[in-house]
Every structure is written in C-alpha cells, then in structure tokens.
N, C-alpha and C positions, 0 to 999 in steps of 0.2 A: 598742143602738148607734144613734150618734147621725148625721145625716147632714149634710152640709155645706150651710150655707144663705150664701149668698152677699150677701146683703141684711143678714146679722148685722153682720159688720164696719163698711158704712157706718153702722147704728144706733149699735156703739159708738163711731166716729169723733164725731158727734154729740153724744152724753150724754159725751166728754171735753172737748171744745171746752168745753161748759156749764159743766162740773168747773173748768177751767182759768179759766174767764172769774170762776167764783165765787171763786175760792183767789186770784186778783189782786183783788178785790173786797175779800175780806177780809183779805189782808196790808195793803192802801192805808187801811182802817178800821180795823186795828190800829195802825199807824202815827200817824195823827192822830189815833187814842184816846190814846197815849202822850206826842204832842205837848201835847194838851189837858191833862191830868193833870200833866204836868212845869209846865207854864203854872199852873195852877191852884195848885199848891203853892209855885211860886216865888213868885208872888205873894202867897198869904199869909203867906209867910214872910218878906218883906221888908214887908207891912205890920206898924206897930207894934201890939201890943195894948192896948187901951181904957186898962187902966190904967197902961201904961207910958207912953201919950200924954199921959194927966193929970197924971203926974207930972213929965214934961218939959214941959208949959206950966207947972208951979207953979213948975219951977226958973227957968224965964225970966224970969218975975215979978218 
C-alpha cells in the first residue's frame, strides 16, 4: 500500500512544466523546419536546370 506523499504533486508539476516547454519548442522547430523545406523546394523549382538555361541562352543569340 502506498502512502500519500505531498511533495510528489509538486515534482509532477515541475516535470509537467518542462514537458510543456519542450512540446512548445518542438512545435516551433517543426513549423520553422517546414517553412525552410518549402522555401528550399520552391527555390529549386523556380530555378531553371543548367541544360534549360543553356538552351535558352542559345535561343536568345
């Protein structure tokens, strides 16, 4: 049989606060990571491949 320990609730509250803070940090990192990935893919898609650039230059001459 377990006895009631009044301090256990305070320890749980401290740990819970740390978990909530880490959870918020992970959400922020996840959002920034997705923004960085989308920017990377957009920039790569917006830039012409080398072969297409050469063909465009030749056509313009």
